[in-house]
N, C-alpha and C positions, 0 to 999 in steps of 0.2 A: 571507648564509652559504650556502655550497654544499651542506650536508648537509640543509638544511630544504626540505621539499616543501610546496607549497600543498595543503591538503585540498580534495577535490571533494566535492560533495554526495553522490555515490554512495558515497563512503568512510564516510559516516555512516548509511547505510541499515540495517545490521544492529542498530545501537543503537536506532535508531527503531523498527524491527520489534519488538524486544524490549519497549520501553516501550509500544507500542500493544497488544502481546499481553497485557501486564498489565492494561491498561484494558479490554480486551475478552476476558476469560478463556474465554467460551463459543466463541471462534473459535480453532481450531488455529494454532500458530505458523507452519506452512508456508503456510497461507492468508493470514495477516496479511503474511508476507514477500512473497507473491505480489502482494498488493494494494498494498504499499508500492513494489515494483519497478514495477508498472504505473503508479502515480502519479508516480514518478520519470521514467518514460518520457514521460508526458504533459507534465510540467513541463520537463524538461531537453531532450528531444528523442530521437528514435530512435537517433542516433549515440552517445548516452551522455556527450557531452562538454559540459561547461558552459562557455558562451562568456562568461560574466560575469567580473567582476574578483573578487579575493579577498574583497572586502567583500560581494560578491554570493552568497557561499556560504550564509551564514546565512539571508538571506531566501528562497533557493532551498529549503533544508531546511524552513523554516517553511511554505512553500507545499506542498511535497510532504506534509508532515505534515497540513495541512488537507485536501488532496484525499483522502488515504488515510483519515483519520478519517471524512470524509463518506461514503466508500465503505463503510467498516465499519459505520457507523450505518445505512446502507441495508440492508446485508446482515443485520445483526441484527434490524432492524425487519421485513424480509421473512420471516426464520425465525419470529419471533413471530407474524406474521400467519397463517402456515400451520401453526403449532404444531409447527414442526420437521419437518413431513411434506411430501413433494412432492406435487404435484397427482396425482390418481388417473388412471390410464391408461383410455382408452375400451376397452370390450370388444372382443376380437379376433373379427372377424366369421367367421374360419375355424373357430372352435370352436362 
């Protein structure tokens, strides 16, 4: 069918970002979307083209989701460890 296009993993990223943002309500959606984009770049490659077969799209999205979820867990854990605060700056020797 000429009107049908094969979906790429990157076309599924907005939905994945929204789903993960619901799972991680403490992380703003733009941050979740950035993490998902970074995970996709890691899994798919810098050129953004999926070289796999159409059957490979679903596994690619699953891997992107896994990588993004692990990164979000790490981010949330780090925020909990610092209680949401960044490390204190050392005193300015000029003052």
